[in-house]
C-alpha positions as CSV (number, residue, x, y, z in Angstrom):
1,M,8.7,-16.4,-5.8
2,R,9.5,-14.2,-2.7
3,P,6.7,-11.8,-1.4
4,R,8.6,-8.6,-2.3
5,R,9.0,-10.0,-5.9
6,H,5.1,-10.4,-6.0
7,A,4.7,-6.8,-4.8
8,R,7.1,-5.6,-7.5
9,I,5.4,-7.3,-10.0
10,A,1.9,-5.9,-8.9
11,I,3.3,-2.4,-8.9
12,D,4.9,-2.9,-12.3
13,F,1.7,-4.4,-13.8
14,F,-0.8,-2.0,-12.2
15,G,1.4,1.1,-11.9
16,A,0.8,2.0,-8.5
17,D,2.8,5.2,-7.5
18,L,4.5,4.5,-4.2
19,T,7.0,7.2,-4.4
20,G,8.1,8.1,-0.9
21,V,5.7,5.7,0.8
22,R,6.4,2.6,2.9
23,L,3.5,0.2,3.1
24,Q,3.3,-1.7,6.6
25,A,0.6,-4.3,7.3
26,D,-0.5,-4.1,10.7
27,D,-1.9,-7.9,10.7
28,H,1.1,-9.4,9.2
29,D,4.9,-9.2,9.2
30,W,5.1,-7.4,5.8
31,S,6.3,-4.1,4.5
32,Y,7.3,-2.7,1.3
33,G,9.1,0.6,0.0
34,T,10.7,3.5,1.8
35,G,9.5,6.7,3.0
36,S,6.5,7.8,5.1
37,T,4.7,4.9,6.6
38,V,1.2,3.9,5.5
39,T,-0.3,1.2,7.7
40,G,-3.4,-1.2,7.1
41,S,-4.4,-4.7,6.8
42,A,-2.5,-6.7,4.3
43,Q,-5.5,-7.1,2.0
44,H,-6.1,-3.5,1.9
45,L,-2.5,-2.7,1.1
46,L,-2.6,-5.2,-1.6
47,L,-5.4,-3.3,-3.1
48,V,-3.2,-0.2,-2.9
49,L,-0.5,-2.2,-4.8
50,A,-3.0,-2.8,-7.5
51,G,-3.8,0.8,-7.8
52,R,-7.4,0.8,-6.2
53,T,-8.7,3.7,-4.2
54,L,-9.9,2.6,-0.7
55,P,-12.7,4.1,1.4
56,P,-11.5,6.4,4.2
57,G,-10.6,4.8,7.5
58,L,-9.0,1.8,6.2
59,L,-5.4,3.0,6.1
60,A,-3.3,5.4,8.5
61,G,-0.4,7.4,8.2
62,E,0.5,10.9,6.9
63,Q,0.3,9.7,3.2
64,S,-2.8,7.5,3.5
65,G,-4.9,10.1,1.7
66,R,-3.1,9.3,-1.4
67,F,-4.6,6.0,-1.6
68,T,-8.3,6.8,-0.2
69,A,-11.3,8.4,-1.7
70,G,-12.2,11.9,-0.3
71,V,-15.6,12.3,1.4
């Protein structure tokens, strides 16, 4: 399977809402989606794909707050 196909399977299975968001890994050559860019390590972006909420500071970008826990 291709990496983009893996991401699509994860999104379909976990139901992550990535409407209007482009995920861009800052430690690998990988991105997914279209829209406002949210950056972070590949491992953190995979958690986003799985619908997990991350601690603040692990993601960057205008829409990153959608995927992090408020303090």
